[in-house]
C-alpha positions in Angstrom: 0.2 -0.2 0.1 3.0 2.4 0.1 4.3 1.9 -3.2 4.3 4.9 -5.6 2.0 6.0 -8.2 2.0 3.6 -11.0 1.0 4.0 -14.7 -1.3 2.0 -16.0 -1.4 0.9 -19.5 -3.7 -0.7 -22.0 -4.3 -1.2 -25.5 -5.6 0.6 -27.1 -4.9 4.0 -25.8 -7.5 6.7 -25.1 -9.6 4.9 -22.6 -10.9 5.8 -19.1 -10.1 4.2 -16.1 -11.8 3.5 -13.4 -10.8 1.7 -9.7 -13.8 0.5 -7.8 -16.0 2.0 -10.2 -14.6 5.7 -10.0 -13.0 6.9 -12.6 -9.7 8.4 -11.8 -7.0 10.7 -14.0 -5.6 8.9 -16.9 -3.9 6.0 -15.9 -2.7 7.2 -12.5 -2.7 4.4 -9.9 -1.5 5.5 -6.4 -2.0 2.4 -4.0 -1.0 4.1 -0.9 -4.7 6.5 -1.6 -6.9 3.2 -1.8 -5.4 1.0 1.0 -5.0 -3.0 1.2 -7.9 -5.2 0.0 -8.9 -6.1 -3.6 -9.5 -3.6 -6.1 -11.2 -3.6 -9.1 -9.1 -1.9 -11.9 -11.4 -1.0 -14.8 -10.6 0.4 -18.8 -13.3 1.1 -21.2 -12.6 2.5 -24.4 -14.6 3.3 -27.7 -13.7 3.9 -31.4 -15.2 6.3 -33.7 -17.4 3.9 -34.9 -19.1 3.9 -32.1 -18.0 0.7 -30.7 -16.6 -0.1 -27.3 -15.0 -2.5 -24.8 -14.2 -3.3 -21.5 -11.8 -5.0 -19.3 -11.0 -5.2 -15.5 -8.9 -7.1 -13.2 -9.2 -7.7 -9.7 -6.1 -6.2 -8.1 -5.2 -7.2 -4.4 -2.8 -4.2 -2.6 -1.1 -5.6 0.6 -1.1 -3.5 3.8 2.2 -2.0 4.5 3.8 -1.8 8.4 4.6 2.1 9.3 7.6 2.5 10.8 7.0 5.0 14.5 8.4 5.6 17.1 11.6 6.2 15.7 14.5 8.0 18.2 14.4 11.7 17.6 18.0 13.2 15.5 20.2 14.0 18.3 23.9 15.1 19.2 26.1 12.3 21.0 29.6 12.7 22.8 31.9 9.5 22.1 32.2 9.3 25.7 28.3 8.7 26.2 26.9 5.2 27.2 25.7 2.4 24.5 22.2 3.7 23.0 19.5 1.2 22.8 17.3 1.9 19.6 13.6 1.1 19.3 10.7 1.5 17.0 7.3 0.1 15.9 6.7 -2.4 14.6 9.3 -4.3 16.5 11.2 -6.8 14.3 12.8 -5.2 12.1 16.6 -4.6 11.3 18.7 -1.7 12.2 21.5 -0.3 9.8 24.3 2.5 11.1 25.9 3.8 8.0 23.9 1.0 5.6 25.6 -1.7 7.8 23.1 -4.0 9.7 23.5 -3.6 13.1 23.9 -7.1 15.2 22.1 -5.6 17.9 19.6 -2.7 18.1 22.3 -0.4 19.6 24.5 2.8 18.8 27.8 2.7 20.4 29.0 6.6 20.1 32.4 5.2 21.4 33.2 2.9 18.7 31.9 5.5 16.1 33.5 8.2 14.1 33.1 12.1 14.6 30.1 13.5 12.4 27.2 12.3 11.5 25.6 8.4 11.2 22.7 7.8 9.4 20.5 5.4 11.8 18.0 3.3 9.2 15.3 0.9 10.8 13.7 -1.6 8.0 10.8 -4.0 8.9 8.5 -5.8 6.6 5.3 -8.1 7.4 4.1 -11.5 6.1 2.9 -9.9 3.0 6.5 -8.8 1.9 5.5 -5.1 2.3 8.2 -3.2 4.1 8.4 0.2 5.4 11.9 2.3 6.6 12.9 5.3 8.5 15.6 7.2 8.6 17.5 9.4 11.6 20.9 11.1 12.0 23.3 10.8 15.2 25.7 13.6 15.3 29.0 12.2 17.3 31.3 14.7 19.0 34.6 14.3 20.5 34.8 14.3 24.6 37.0 16.5 25.8 39.8 14.9 27.7 40.3 16.2 31.1 42.8 16.5 33.2 43.2 18.0 36.9 46.3 19.6 38.1 46.7 17.6 41.6 46.4 20.4 44.6 49.2 20.1 47.4 48.6 18.5 50.7 46.1 20.6 52.5 45.9 21.0 55.8 42.6 22.3 57.3 43.8 25.7 58.8 45.1 26.7 54.8 44.2 29.3 53.2 41.8 29.0 49.7 43.7 27.2 46.9 43.0 27.3 43.4 41.7 24.4 41.4 43.4 23.9 37.7 42.1 21.6 35.3 42.8 21.3 31.5 40.6 22.4 29.5 39.5 25.3 31.7 35.8 26.5 32.1 34.2 23.6 33.6 32.2 22.7 36.6 33.8 21.8 39.9 32.3 19.0 42.2 33.7 18.3 45.7 32.0 14.9 47.0 29.4 15.6 44.2 28.6 18.8 45.7 28.9 21.8 42.3 31.1 24.3 44.2 31.7 28.1 42.9 
């Protein structure tokens, strides 16, 4: 049902097409607008002598799955944990940069910096399929290095904490400090 528009062809040309007894634009067949089921396609043509002929066929359109609930596009850092991928309906195949994924997971740490196309393809028992694609952008994680403070006594004055790169947030015992 999600196949693209197709041209209907009959001989001789110049006749009128009908689907389910409704006249359609010349030769344009759009399965998506009809939905699943059996549909009667009819072609009627006449000639200059006033003679006419009609031929018809029954055509089955199988329902296609519709991929929903894909992950949203996002930016991730190489240091982030593995991301479990999910979509509906379940049972499909995940691809990362056109390579089939054994598990439904995206591991930022094993990817190069940049954009990665994540695609999900699912088929149903009728052999019809649907797919959806999303982009994850992987960024390099900063490499933090703390310069240890000198040994401290409880009555020492204030010490500056130093780390590279600068501009981060400091925590002591998991409590944010100024």
